[in-house]
N, C-alpha and C positions, 0 to 999 in steps of 0.2 A: 488172423486177417477179417478185420472186420466185411460185414458183407454188403453189396451196394446196394441199395434198397429198391426192387422193382420201378417203384412210383416214384422216385428221385432221378433213373434215367432220363436224359431229355430225348426227344424224336430226334433227332440229328444221329444221337449217341447210337440207337436203336438201326437205324437206316443205314448207317456206317457198318453195323455187325459187330461192334466192339466188346472185345472178349478180356474181363479184367481179370486175368490170369491169378497174379497177386498184387497185394498191397500191403505196408506196415508203416511202421512210423517214417523211416526215409529212404525205401526204393517202391518200385510198382513195373510190373509190367502189362499192358493190355495190346493183346493184338485183333490184326483183323485181317481177314480173308479178302483177296484180292477177287473182287467181281466187277459184271461190266458195267454198274452202275460207280465203280471207282477209276474207268480207265478212260484215259484222251482216244482221240481221233486215231493217235498211231496204234494205238493197244497196251499199251503200258500206263500206269500209275498214275492218275493225274497229281499234280503238286501241289494242290490243294488238299486232296486226303490223306497226301504223305503229311503234310503239313495239321491238319487237323488231327492224327495220330499221334504226330508229336505231343501237340498242345495234350492231347487227353490223356497221353501217360507221363508228360512233365508235371501237370497238373495234379493229377492224381497222387502223386507222391511228398506233396506240400501238404497234402491234408492232413498228416498223422498227428500234428499239435491240435486237431478238432476242432480250427478255425477256419471259417471261409474265406476260399481267397477267390481271384478274377485275373485273368491273364495282361499283364502290363505290357511285355513283349516277347518276342520270338525269335530267338536266330537260328534260322536251319538250312544247315548247308546238303545239298542235294548230292548225291556224290555216284550212286548208280540206280537204276531199274531194272525191272521183271517182269514178265506177262503175267505171271502167274502166281499163284500158291497163296502163303499168308505172309505178312508183314508182322514182327516182332518189334514193340518198340518197350526198353529198357530205361527206366529213370533213376535218377539218384537225386537226393537232397543236397546240396554241397555250401547252403548258407538258409539261415533263419533268423529274422530278425523283430521289431517290435511292430513293424507294417509291410516288408516283404518280404518274398522266401525265393531262395535261386534251386533252379535242379538242372542237373544238365540229360541228355537221352541220348538215346543210340538206333537207329532201327535198322535190322538186320534180316534178311530173306529166311527161306526155311534152310537152304545151303550154307549160310553164315556171312553170305555179302552184306558188306556195309552199302546202305540203302541214303543215312540220311543220318546228320547228327547237328548236334548245338545246345542252344540254351536256353530257357525261359526264366521270365521274373514275373511273379504272382505279388499282387497286393491285396495285402489284409481288409476286408471289408465288415467281416462281422467274428463276432466271436463264438459262434456255432458253427455247428456243422451242417451245408445241405443235404447228405446223404450219411 
């Protein structure tokens, strides 16, 4: 697994405390602890925090070809929610073309509960890696 260089991690990812557990050419796992900063007024994880984790995992797995991508669209189905623990986002590449890549993701809680699932489409903007 290629390490993500500290200087290339953006401030938002640091704030969300993302942990890149693994990534290879076609899969990735990114974890996120459930902190007070990512909860809504009812004490559950804010949908935007879940979507941010989905985008990070789905985007991380498409970078395996060494090119730079940006998110074109994300389709996320919210299934369940939990008030504490860690979220685990698993993503896998399902298509890579000349200009786009598509990945699927599943986000689960510590006990395996499915929190969200969907797919992302990413557009290639450069032939070199950002990190």
